[in-house]
LUMTIZA-685056 format. One record per residue (C-alpha): residue in three letters; z, y, x. Coordinates in Angstrom, 3 decimals. Last residue first. Layout:
SITE residu       up    north     east
SITE    ALA        Z        Y        X
...
//
This chain:
SITE residu       up    north     east
SITE    GLU  -13.746  -21.239    7.481
SITE    VAL  -13.257  -20.343    3.938
SITE    PRO  -16.487  -19.701    1.994
SITE    LYS  -16.902  -16.196    0.427
SITE    SER  -16.669  -15.870   -3.390
SITE    ASN  -12.912  -15.736   -3.229
SITE    ILE  -12.655  -12.375   -1.546
SITE    GLU  -15.226  -10.856   -3.777
SITE    ALA  -13.688  -12.313   -6.908
SITE    LYS  -10.191  -11.027   -5.961
SITE    ILE  -11.710   -7.594   -5.254
SITE    PHE  -13.241   -7.432   -8.643
SITE    SER  -10.235   -8.830  -10.502
SITE    SER   -8.254   -5.809   -9.134
SITE    PRO   -5.384   -6.255   -6.642
SITE    ARG   -1.838   -5.716   -7.775
SITE    PHE    0.208   -3.796   -5.206
SITE    ARG    4.049   -3.349   -5.182
SITE    ILE    6.143   -0.455   -3.829
SITE    VAL    9.804   -0.743   -3.414
SITE    ARG   12.737    1.307   -4.848
SITE    LYS   16.165    0.018   -3.704
SITE    PRO   19.479   -0.433   -5.445
SITE    PRO   22.384   -0.612   -3.046
SITE    LEU   23.223   -3.693   -0.917
SITE    ILE   26.710   -5.102   -1.569
SITE    MET   28.121   -6.966    1.619
SITE    GLU   29.435  -10.267    2.271
SITE    GLN   31.259  -10.945    5.651
SITE    LYS   30.740  -12.368    9.094
SITE    HIS   29.931   -9.019   10.664
SITE    PHE   26.881  -10.318   12.538
SITE    PRO   26.127  -13.022    9.999
SITE    SER   25.885  -10.465    7.319
SITE    TYR   25.884  -12.063    3.800
SITE    ALA   24.182  -10.315    0.898
SITE    LYS   25.074   -9.411   -2.629
SITE    ARG   22.891   -7.423   -4.750
SITE    LYS   22.140   -4.011   -6.269
SITE    LYS   19.064   -4.019   -8.454
SITE    ASN   15.352   -3.804   -7.170
SITE    THR   13.460   -0.750   -8.503
SITE    VAL    9.845   -1.104   -9.075
SITE    THR    6.904    1.063   -7.900
SITE    TYR    3.253    0.685   -8.635
SITE    PHE   -0.069    0.424   -6.748
SITE    THR   -3.026   -0.711   -8.654
SITE    GLY   -6.163   -2.386   -7.521
SITE    LEU   -9.257   -2.002   -5.335
SITE    ARG  -12.422   -1.892   -7.706
SITE    PRO  -11.084    1.247   -9.297
SITE    ILE   -7.895    2.734   -7.828
SITE    SER   -4.883    2.728  -10.151
SITE    VAL   -1.812    4.647   -9.122
SITE    PRO    1.249    3.717  -11.197
SITE    ILE    3.594    6.704  -12.010
SITE    ASP    7.115    6.385  -10.709
SITE    GLN    7.303   10.014   -9.672
SITE    ASP    7.359    9.044   -6.064
SITE    LEU    4.306    6.929   -6.549
SITE    ILE    2.398   10.291   -7.470
SITE    ASP    3.664   11.829   -4.257
SITE    VAL    2.755    8.815   -2.191
SITE    ILE   -0.833    8.607   -3.640
SITE    ILE   -1.237   12.429   -2.894
SITE    GLU   -0.060   11.959    0.664
SITE    LEU   -2.344    9.052    1.072
SITE    SER   -5.403   10.989   -0.023
SITE    SER   -4.493   13.883    2.242
SITE    LYS   -4.131   11.549    5.191
SITE    MET   -7.606    9.760    4.493
SITE    LEU   -9.408   13.111    4.041
SITE    GLN   -7.779   14.506    7.255
SITE    LYS   -8.908   11.384    9.155
SITE    THR  -12.474   11.522    7.677
SITE    ASP  -12.734   15.203    8.666
SITE    VAL  -11.643   14.390   12.236
SITE    GLN  -13.913   11.211   12.291
SITE    THR  -16.954   13.368   11.468
SITE    GLN  -18.748   12.782    8.156
SITE    GLY  -21.826   10.633    7.361
SITE    ILE  -19.978    8.676    4.563
SITE    ARG  -20.647    5.243    6.266
SITE    LEU  -20.168    6.314    9.744
SITE    ALA  -16.854    8.217    8.985
SITE    LEU  -15.653    5.104    6.929
SITE    ASN  -16.171    2.838   10.081
SITE    ARG  -14.495    5.168   12.458
SITE    ILE  -11.480    5.806   10.260
SITE    LEU  -10.984    2.108    9.773
SITE    GLN  -11.198    1.516   13.453
SITE    ALA   -8.779    4.237   14.156
SITE    GLN   -6.357    2.943   11.448
SITE    ASN   -6.335   -0.710   12.733
SITE    MET   -8.473   -3.648   11.835
//
């Protein structure tokens, strides 16, 4: 499912136009990004929790340059699904 299909389905469920739904999704994601930028976890009930972690600097080998490099620390976003969504996914038979 791509973004357009998600917006279309969501608009039908909530009874709003696709333009309004797209703006709602865009605003929601901007708020989530702003909160994660402050290193505050974002918990969405029945979906899960988004949080940030900082990877330490590390050594890596570049085959192109044929030398080792030091990669700087990097912030990454992680997601921990809720027990509800895990149970929903696992309750359906695998095809």
